[in-house]
C-alpha atoms as a printed R data frame, in Angstrom:
    type eleno elety resid chain resno       x      y       z
1   ATOM     1    CA   UNK     A     1  -6.598 12.230 -11.291
2   ATOM     2    CA   UNK     A     2  -3.570 14.507 -10.913
3   ATOM     3    CA   UNK     A     3  -0.563 12.882  -9.229
4   ATOM     4    CA   UNK     A     4   2.033 14.304  -6.887
5   ATOM     5    CA   UNK     A     5   5.607 13.014  -6.728
6   ATOM     6    CA   UNK     A     6   4.694 11.318  -3.445
7   ATOM     7    CA   UNK     A     7   1.691  9.623  -5.097
8   ATOM     8    CA   UNK     A     8   3.913  8.264  -7.846
9   ATOM     9    CA   UNK     A     9   6.500  6.957  -5.376
10  ATOM    10    CA   UNK     A    10   3.836  5.340  -3.162
11  ATOM    11    CA   UNK     A    11   1.915  3.763  -6.048
12  ATOM    12    CA   UNK     A    12   5.072  2.457  -7.723
13  ATOM    13    CA   UNK     A    13   6.227  0.887  -4.453
14  ATOM    14    CA   UNK     A    14   2.773 -0.615  -3.856
15  ATOM    15    CA   UNK     A    15   2.784 -2.157  -7.346
16  ATOM    16    CA   UNK     A    16   6.447 -3.227  -6.986
17  ATOM    17    CA   UNK     A    17   7.587 -1.364 -10.085
18  ATOM    18    CA   UNK     A    18  10.174  1.354 -10.658
19  ATOM    19    CA   UNK     A    19   8.802  4.887 -10.693
20  ATOM    20    CA   UNK     A    20   9.781  5.311 -14.354
21  ATOM    21    CA   UNK     A    21   7.906  2.117 -15.244
22  ATOM    22    CA   UNK     A    22   4.848  3.279 -13.282
23  ATOM    23    CA   UNK     A    23   4.874  6.623 -15.109
24  ATOM    24    CA   UNK     A    24   5.188  4.940 -18.510
25  ATOM    25    CA   UNK     A    25   2.478  2.365 -17.860
26  ATOM    26    CA   UNK     A    26  -0.134  4.215 -15.804
27  ATOM    27    CA   UNK     A    27   0.129  7.959 -16.430
28  ATOM    28    CA   UNK     A    28  -0.306 10.539 -19.138
29  ATOM    29    CA   UNK     A    29   0.389 14.258 -19.386
30  ATOM    30    CA   UNK     A    30  -2.410 16.401 -17.911
31  ATOM    31    CA   UNK     A    31  -4.532 18.437 -20.330
32  ATOM    32    CA   UNK     A    32  -3.015 21.640 -18.978
33  ATOM    33    CA   UNK     A    33   0.463 20.097 -19.421
34  ATOM    34    CA   UNK     A    34   1.286 20.886 -15.772
35  ATOM    35    CA   UNK     A    35   1.881 17.407 -14.485
36  ATOM    36    CA   UNK     A    36   0.895 13.787 -14.750
37  ATOM    37    CA   UNK     A    37  -2.527 12.226 -14.343
38  ATOM    38    CA   UNK     A    38  -3.617  8.623 -14.125
39  ATOM    39    CA   UNK     A    39  -4.677  7.057 -17.391
40  ATOM    40    CA   UNK     A    40  -8.341  6.258 -17.781
41  ATOM    41    CA   UNK     A    41 -10.178  3.175 -18.914
42  ATOM    42    CA   UNK     A    42 -12.432  3.487 -21.960
43  ATOM    43    CA   UNK     A    43 -15.439  5.419 -20.699
44  ATOM    44    CA   UNK     A    44 -13.377  7.580 -18.348
45  ATOM    45    CA   UNK     A    45 -13.071  5.375 -15.261
46  ATOM    46    CA   UNK     A    46  -9.802  5.339 -13.346
47  ATOM    47    CA   UNK     A    47  -7.294  2.804 -14.621
48  ATOM    48    CA   UNK     A    48  -7.237  1.213 -11.159
49  ATOM    49    CA   UNK     A    49 -11.008  0.846 -10.777
50  ATOM    50    CA   UNK     A    50 -12.093 -2.803 -10.801
51  ATOM    51    CA   UNK     A    51 -15.866 -3.043 -10.509
52  ATOM    52    CA   UNK     A    52 -16.606 -0.799  -7.545
53  ATOM    53    CA   UNK     A    53 -13.240 -1.361  -5.852
54  ATOM    54    CA   UNK     A    54  -9.923  0.437  -6.116
55  ATOM    55    CA   UNK     A    55  -7.049 -1.887  -7.029
56  ATOM    56    CA   UNK     A    56  -4.542  0.381  -5.258
57  ATOM    57    CA   UNK     A    57  -6.750  1.310  -2.324
58  ATOM    58    CA   UNK     A    58  -3.992  1.084   0.290
59  ATOM    59    CA   UNK     A    59  -1.747  3.437  -1.719
60  ATOM    60    CA   UNK     A    60  -4.230  5.544  -3.640
61  ATOM    61    CA   UNK     A    61  -3.366  9.086  -4.732
62  ATOM    62    CA   UNK     A    62  -3.856 11.905  -2.256
63  ATOM    63    CA   UNK     A    63  -6.662 13.407  -4.331
64  ATOM    64    CA   UNK     A    64  -8.588 10.118  -4.039
65  ATOM    65    CA   UNK     A    65  -7.770  9.724  -0.357
66  ATOM    66    CA   UNK     A    66  -9.176 13.171   0.371
67  ATOM    67    CA   UNK     A    67 -12.431 12.378  -1.417
68  ATOM    68    CA   UNK     A    68 -15.011 13.616  -0.546
69  ATOM    69    CA   UNK     A    69 -13.653 15.800   2.296
70  ATOM    70    CA   UNK     A    70 -11.885 18.296   0.029
71  ATOM    71    CA   UNK     A    71 -14.063 17.917  -3.076
72  ATOM    72    CA   UNK     A    72 -16.646 20.666  -3.279
73  ATOM    73    CA   UNK     A    73 -17.432 20.886  -6.964
74  ATOM    74    CA   UNK     A    74 -20.975 20.143  -8.206
75  ATOM    75    CA   UNK     A    75 -21.458 16.511  -9.150
76  ATOM    76    CA   UNK     A    76 -18.480 15.185  -7.148
77  ATOM    77    CA   UNK     A    77 -20.518 12.153  -6.133
78  ATOM    78    CA   UNK     A    78 -20.672 11.046  -9.782
79  ATOM    79    CA   UNK     A    79 -16.938 11.507 -10.397
80  ATOM    80    CA   UNK     A    80 -15.590  8.690  -8.216
81  ATOM    81    CA   UNK     A    81 -17.064  5.288  -8.955
82  ATOM    82    CA   UNK     A    82 -15.173  3.371  -6.262
83  ATOM    83    CA   UNK     A    83 -17.371  2.346  -3.376
84  ATOM    84    CA   UNK     A    84 -16.403  3.332   0.145
85  ATOM    85    CA   UNK     A    85 -15.360  0.188   1.939
86  ATOM    86    CA   UNK     A    86 -14.014 -0.971   5.234
87  ATOM    87    CA   UNK     A    87 -10.380 -1.934   5.631
88  ATOM    88    CA   UNK     A    88  -8.859 -4.520   7.904
89  ATOM    89    CA   UNK     A    89  -6.289 -3.456  10.501
90  ATOM    90    CA   UNK     A    90  -3.369 -4.859   8.480
91  ATOM    91    CA   UNK     A    91  -4.337 -2.811   5.418
92  ATOM    92    CA   UNK     A    92  -5.138  0.290   7.459
93  ATOM    93    CA   UNK     A    93  -1.586  0.218   8.827
94  ATOM    94    CA   UNK     A    94  -0.260  0.651   5.271
95  ATOM    95    CA   UNK     A    95  -2.279  3.811   4.610
96  ATOM    96    CA   UNK     A    96  -0.658  7.192   5.001
97  ATOM    97    CA   UNK     A    97  -2.286  9.725   7.346
98  ATOM    98    CA   UNK     A    98  -4.294 11.495   4.618
99  ATOM    99    CA   UNK     A    99  -5.729  8.208   3.365
100 ATOM   100    CA   UNK     A   100  -6.581  6.787   6.790
101 ATOM   101    CA   UNK     A   101  -9.270  9.367   7.418
102 ATOM   102    CA   UNK     A   102 -11.208  8.221   4.349
103 ATOM   103    CA   UNK     A   103 -11.795  4.695   5.592
104 ATOM   104    CA   UNK     A   104 -13.649  3.243   8.495
105 ATOM   105    CA   UNK     A   105 -12.707  0.243  10.618
106 ATOM   106    CA   UNK     A   106 -14.159 -3.097   9.550
107 ATOM   107    CA   UNK     A   107 -16.070 -3.156  12.846
108 ATOM   108    CA   UNK     A   108 -18.107 -0.185  11.549
109 ATOM   109    CA   UNK     A   109 -18.890 -1.815   8.186
110 ATOM   110    CA   UNK     A   110 -22.451 -1.214   7.125
111 ATOM   111    CA   UNK     A   111 -22.974  1.742   9.453
112 ATOM   112    CA   UNK     A   112 -22.282  4.380   6.826
113 ATOM   113    CA   UNK     A   113 -24.447  5.436   3.945
């Protein structure tokens, strides 16, 4: 998962760590050496995936927040193992505009597939 500078700032703030500490603990250099990506768990899952939930859901990287709207590569549905879930109003208020469109209000829980 490639990270932007804004992703790093948002995730570091969400985890209450300095940006340098976030980079050291949670990122690695991308294979193409053109930026930072999130580290992976053994097996390739995102470092923030816990079961089927995202530990940093309210501050997740833009690339995750845009999933699946801007993902159009074959097999995209197998790439993200986090389950779509409802968010409560308090959590929804912490999401940036790009992330808000990827969630549905708790009142709609269970109405999506």
